[in-house]
C-alpha positions, 0 to 999 in steps of 0.5 A, a space after each residue: 239652545 243651539 249645539 255649538 259643535 253642530 254649528 262648527 260642523 256645518 261651517 266646516 262643510 260649507 268651507 269645503 264646498 267653497 274650496 271645491 267650487 273655487 278649485 275648478 272641479 268638472 261637473 258631472 257628465 251629461 246624458 250619452 249621445 243617442 245612437 241611431 241607424 240611418 239610411 238614404 231613401 230608395 228612389 222609384 218612379 211610382 204610379 198610384 192605384 185607387 181601390 174599389 169594391 164591386 161585382 162582375 156583371 154580364 154585358 148581355 143579360 136576356 130573359 127569354 120570352 116566346 114571340 108566339 103563344 102555344 104549347 111547349 113541344 120540346 126543351 132542347 138544352 141542358 140546364 146551365 150549359 154554354 149555348 151559341 147565338 142562334 142555338 135552338 132552346 125550345 120548340 112550341 107546337 108549330 101545327 097551328 102556325 103551319 096551317 095559318 101559313 098554308 091559309 095565307 099562301 092560298 090567299 096569296 095565290 088567289 090574289 095573284 090569279 085575280 091580278 092576272 085576270 084583271 090584267 088580261 081584261 085590261 089588255 082586251 079593253 085597251 084593244 077595244 078602246 083603240 077602235 072605240 068599241 068601249 067607252 073610256 069610262 069602262 076602260 078606266 074601270 078595268 084599270 082600277 080593277 088591276 090596281 085593286 088586285 095588285 093591292 090585294 096581292 101585296 096584302 096577301 103576300 104580307 100575310 104569308 111573310 107574317 105567317 112564315 115569321 110566326 112559324 119560325 118563332 115556334 123554334 125559340 133560339 138563343 139571341 146571344 152566345 153565353 151561359 143558359 140558366 135552368 128551364 122555367 117551363 117544361 114540355 106541355 106547358 102553355 107559353 103566352 107571347 111576350 109574357 112567359 119567361 122561358 129561361 135566362 141567358 147571360 154572356 160570359 166573355 168578356 165581362 163587366 166589373 161594375 163599381 161606384 167611385 166617390 165624388 172626391 176621386 172623380 174630382 181628382 181624375 178630372 183635374 188630372 185630365 186637365 193637367 195631362 197627368 192622367 186621361 179621364 176614364 170617360 174617353 181613355 181605356 185606363 188599366 184596371 186590375 181585379 182580385 177575387 175574394 180568395 186571391 192574394 194578387 191582381 191576376 185579372 186585367 182589363 180596361 175602363 169602358 164606361 163612366 156615368 154622366 151624373 153623380 148620384 145625389 143620394 150616395 155621392 158616387 158615380 157608376 163605372 165599369 171595366 171590361 175584363 177578358 174571361 175566355 174560359 168563363 171562370 168569372 161569373 156574373 154576381 161574383 164579388 171582387 176588389 179592383 185597383 184603377 190607375 190613379 195617377 201619372 208616373 212620378 218620382 218618390 222616395 221610399 222609407 220604412 213606416 217606422 221612420 214616419 212619426 205623427 205630430 198632430 196632423 203632420 207626418 214627420 221624419 228625422 233627418 241627420 244633417 252635416 252637423 251630426 244633429 237630427 232634425 224633424 222634417 215634415 213630409 207628404 206620405 203616399 201608399 206603400 211600394 215594395 213594403 216601404 212608405 212613399 214620401 211624395 214631398 219633403 225628402 231629397 235623394 241624399 238625405 240620411 233618414 233615421 229608421 231606428 232609434 227614434 225614441 232616444 232622439 232629442 230634436 237638434 241634439 247630436 247623434 251617433 249614426 250607423 249608416 246602412 243601405 235601404 232594401 225593399 221589404 216586399 215584391 212590387 205589389 202593394 197591400 191596401 193602405 190608408 193614408 191620411 190625405 184624401 182622396 188617397 190612392 190605395 196602392 202604388 207600383 214602381 215603374 
């Protein structure tokens, strides 16, 4: 059996609730208004830089081989030193070639004497022909003798020139200015013409920075060239800045000098190189470096902190507080970093109030209490490496 006193208590409680509801009592307070920090984005004229990895290469690289065979007589350089164009590096025993030159000169003198004698005989024959003392046939024989002697003299003189060349080749000279490697032969070794490697000489100033670029970047540059935003490196000396492995900045500057005529089918990349000044020879062929190449024309961009940008699946969003005091998400297109802030290429206006603190407390479309501050750069005008989601992305940018 149900307890009667319990029923009376329940009825009283229900009556009290009905009375309270009818009296217009206030509902419990809702959640507090979110407090956020907002700032107007910085405006900058920005230029993008694309990053590549490569190595330095000598513009001229020569393996020195002898042009005549013979025994190495002397080595005239110190291993690893800088040498000038035309500087003597080796001498090959010149005595056989000096003797050959003397022999050729003797043969040339003999041919010259024969030619002089043939001309004298032709002159006498001309006088005899005039008085009909000899036949015309005999006169023509004298003329042929002169022509033969002239040809013999020309051949002998060519032999002299060849012997002189061979004698000069016994002194092996550097064909370029640059830095010489170590000697590959020593005095007393026999060197064979065109085969024996004597040493190697590479040029050092200026120097190439060689790298390979992806097809996606190449296509981007082609389209920029057609729209006039940025000239193609095939015919425009676009600026290049290089950073060495132990450096934090890009101190080496040069210009694009070469872009290959085809994309490698195996790697999907295209070869290129830039010319870098190297007056003190510090940069060495084979040295590793990281380069940034001008990747765009100048464009206007808004800068916000990275923490102001959130990700919604494939979209990048920032929250903007409108005139109604409510925060709403705004899709944006991001770029690299400039002055420690993220580039916003599209989606923001110069007067937008962007939420930079308090994102975790936001409800889209809900009113917020704002604290307005002034946006400040967070780093110098050099950008660290960044990896935007869009492709092909510029690795860096700088403000103009």
